[in-house]
C-alpha positions in Angstrom: 67.2 3.3 21.9 68.6 2.0 18.4 69.5 -1.2 18.2 73.3 -2.6 18.6 74.7 -3.3 15.2 75.9 -6.7 14.3 79.1 -7.5 12.2 80.0 -10.2 9.8 78.7 -13.5 11.4 81.7 -15.6 10.1 79.4 -18.5 9.2 76.7 -19.3 6.6 73.4 -19.1 8.7 72.3 -15.7 8.8 68.7 -14.1 9.3 67.1 -10.4 9.6 66.8 -9.3 13.2 63.3 -8.4 14.7 65.3 -5.5 16.3 65.0 -3.9 12.6 61.7 -5.7 11.6 58.1 -5.0 11.8 55.5 -7.6 10.7 52.3 -6.3 10.0 49.0 -7.8 8.3 48.0 -6.2 5.2 44.7 -8.0 4.9 42.7 -9.2 7.7 40.5 -11.7 5.8 43.1 -13.3 3.6 45.8 -12.8 6.1 48.4 -11.5 3.7 51.7 -10.1 5.5 54.6 -7.9 4.4 57.8 -7.2 6.4 59.2 -3.7 7.1 62.6 -3.8 7.8 64.8 -0.9 8.8 61.8 0.7 11.0 62.7 2.7 14.1 60.0 4.8 14.9 56.5 3.4 14.0 55.0 7.1 14.1 56.7 8.3 11.4 58.0 7.6 7.6 61.6 8.0 8.2 62.7 7.0 4.5 64.9 4.1 5.5 62.1 1.4 5.7 62.1 -1.6 3.4 58.6 -2.9 2.5 58.7 -6.9 1.1 56.1 -8.8 0.8 55.5 -12.3 2.3 54.0 -15.3 0.1 51.5 -17.1 1.8 53.5 -20.5 1.4 56.8 -18.9 2.6 55.9 -19.0 6.5 57.0 -22.0 7.8 55.8 -22.7 11.5 57.6 -25.2 13.3 56.1 -29.1 13.1 55.7 -29.5 16.6 54.4 -25.8 17.9 51.1 -26.2 19.4 49.1 -22.7 20.0 47.1 -24.1 22.6 50.2 -25.2 25.0 53.2 -22.4 24.6 54.9 -24.0 27.6 55.2 -27.1 25.4 58.2 -25.2 23.3 59.1 -25.3 19.4 57.6 -21.7 19.8 59.7 -20.6 16.4 59.1 -20.2 12.8 60.7 -18.8 9.8 59.8 -16.4 7.0 61.2 -16.3 3.6 61.3 -12.9 2.0 59.6 -12.6 -1.5 63.0 -10.5 -2.5 66.4 -9.7 -1.2 66.8 -7.0 1.5 69.2 -4.1 0.6 72.0 -4.3 3.2 73.2 -0.8 4.9 73.4 1.1 8.0 69.9 0.3 9.1 69.5 -3.4 7.6 71.7 -5.9 8.6 71.7 -9.7 9.1 72.1 -11.0 12.5 74.0 -14.0 13.3 73.0 -17.5 14.5 74.7 -19.0 17.2 76.5 -22.6 17.2 74.0 -25.4 17.1 73.6 -26.6 21.3 75.4 -23.3 22.6 73.9 -22.7 26.3 74.5 -19.1 27.5 76.1 -19.3 31.0 74.2 -17.4 34.3 74.5 -13.8 34.3 75.4 -13.3 30.5 74.7 -9.7 29.4 71.9 -9.9 26.4 69.7 -7.2 25.2 66.0 -7.4 24.1 64.6 -5.1 21.9 61.1 -4.3 20.4 57.9 -1.8 20.6 56.1 -3.6 23.4 54.5 -2.4 26.6 56.9 0.0 28.5 55.0 -1.6 32.0 52.2 -3.8 32.7 49.1 -2.6 31.2 51.3 0.6 30.3 51.4 2.6 27.0 53.1 0.9 23.4 55.9 2.8 22.3 56.5 4.5 18.8 60.2 4.1 19.3 62.3 0.8 19.4 63.1 0.2 22.6 66.0 -1.9 24.1 66.9 -3.3 27.4 69.8 -5.2 29.2 68.4 -8.7 30.3 71.3 -10.9 31.7 70.4 -14.8 31.4 68.7 -17.0 34.0 70.8 -19.9 33.6 68.3 -23.4 33.2 69.4 -24.5 36.9 68.0 -21.2 38.4 65.0 -20.9 36.3 63.5 -24.0 36.7 63.5 -23.9 40.2 60.1 -24.6 41.7 60.0 -21.2 43.1 60.9 -19.6 39.5 59.1 -21.0 36.3 59.6 -24.7 37.5 58.8 -27.3 35.0 57.2 -24.6 32.5 60.5 -23.9 31.5 62.3 -26.3 29.0 65.7 -26.8 28.5 65.1 -25.6 24.7 64.4 -22.1 26.1 66.2 -19.3 27.4 65.5 -17.1 30.8 66.5 -13.8 30.7 65.7 -10.1 32.9 63.7 -10.5 36.0 61.7 -8.1 38.3 63.9 -5.0 37.0 63.7 -5.2 33.6 61.9 -7.8 31.2 59.6 -8.3 28.0 56.3 -7.3 27.8 53.0 -7.5 26.0 53.9 -7.0 22.3 57.7 -8.0 22.5 56.9 -11.5 21.4 58.7 -12.9 18.5 61.5 -10.2 19.0 65.1 -11.3 19.6 67.1 -11.9 22.3 70.9 -10.4 21.2 73.9 -11.8 22.9 77.4 -10.5 22.2 80.0 -13.5 20.9 83.8 -13.8 21.7 84.8 -12.5 18.3 82.8 -9.3 18.6 79.6 -9.9 16.6 76.4 -10.3 18.1 74.3 -13.7 17.9 70.4 -14.0 17.9 70.4 -16.5 21.0 66.7 -16.2 21.7 62.8 -15.1 20.3 60.5 -13.8 22.8 57.9 -16.3 24.0 56.2 -15.5 27.0 56.2 -14.0 30.4 54.3 -14.0 33.6 50.5 -13.1 33.9 51.2 -11.6 37.1 53.2 -8.7 35.5 56.1 -7.7 33.0 58.9 -7.3 36.0 57.7 -10.2 38.2 60.2 -11.5 41.0 61.6 -14.9 39.7 59.7 -14.7 36.8 62.4 -13.9 34.1 61.2 -13.6 30.2 61.2 -16.7 28.6 62.7 -17.0 25.0 62.7 -19.6 22.6 66.6 -21.0 22.5 67.8 -20.8 18.8 70.5 -23.0 19.4 68.1 -26.0 19.9 66.6 -25.4 16.2 70.0 -24.9 14.5 69.3 -28.1 12.5 65.9 -27.5 11.9 66.9 -24.0 10.5 69.5 -25.1 8.5 67.7 -28.2 7.0 64.7 -25.8 5.9 67.1 -23.8 4.1 68.7 -26.2 2.2 65.1 -27.8 1.4 64.3 -24.7 0.0 67.3 -24.4 -1.8 66.9 -27.6 -3.5 63.5 -26.9 -4.5 64.6 -23.8 -5.9 67.2 -25.9 -8.1 64.9 -28.3 -9.1 62.2 -25.6 -10.3 65.1 -23.9 -12.5 66.4 -27.0 -14.3 65.6 -26.7 -17.9 64.2 -23.8 -17.8 65.4 -21.0 -20.1 68.1 -18.5 -18.1 66.7 -15.1 -17.4 68.8 -11.8 -17.1 69.2 -10.5 -13.4 67.2 -7.7 -12.8 68.2 -6.3 -9.8 71.6 -6.7 -7.6 71.6 -9.6 -5.2 73.3 -9.7 -2.0 75.8 -12.8 -1.4 74.1 -16.2 -1.4 74.6 -17.2 2.1 72.6 -14.1 3.2 69.5 -14.9 0.5 69.6 -18.5 1.6 69.3 -17.8 5.1 67.8 -14.1 5.3 65.0 -15.4 7.0 62.9 -13.9 10.1 62.1 -15.3 13.4 58.6 -14.4 14.7 56.5 -16.0 17.6 53.4 -18.0 16.0 50.4 -17.1 18.2 46.7 -17.1 17.9 47.2 -13.5 17.9 49.6 -12.1 15.2 52.2 -9.1 15.6 50.0 -6.2 15.2 47.2 -7.6 17.0 49.6 -7.7 20.1 50.2 -4.1 19.7 46.7 -3.5 20.3 45.4 -6.0 22.8 46.5 -8.0 25.4 47.6 -11.7 24.1 46.5 -14.4 26.8 48.7 -17.2 25.5 52.2 -15.3 25.6 51.2 -14.8 29.4 51.5 -17.7 32.1 51.8 -18.1 35.7 
């Protein structure tokens, strides 16, 4: 199914949703990357894709992320696009939730991605979407569920009927807001090594609302550096039309920083996005 549309966020912070973004390596040795916006069918060129290169110094991994301990949390990074995206029917910025916002139990949220359709199953070419009701921390942290593996900076959703699977890592958990917009509340982090639809092992996401301060501080830092670099320089004519300033500042992409990269995850099992 196609990703749900998102409307105006009503606030300054915005970021591109992984539901409409595909990050692929363009060189294995140098590990250079490009972002593909507006992709839906990976097997076809539909004419709506926007390919934007990523500068190596524009990938910002959270300073407390530990690739040897995904359960320690901080499984989040930001990517700054090297050029502005063209917004339209297939590419829209997604909304950030308020800082500290906690989803209630059974909140209807949606995961999207190109991950496996079942444990050890096929990888789809078409973007998939599934309803994953939120499992609150009180339930998810119980000993017979995820126990102490789950932290308060995480969100649990789904369960034994529908869940994320290998290849969905880094994708969004989109949830409806009271004003009718959709907010990215989670970044797919890990699931159970026992299987993708294991009882009492919901998919675990990084909780975006726990990192709003870091996201906004990073955005301000980048804007400050850009301003300093331009000071005293000769003003150049604008070459291309730009989206609104608030979109340019926060048109950033969440991804999961793992030992494997998104394209690698599509081709083999990645051990550190699975836990018991």
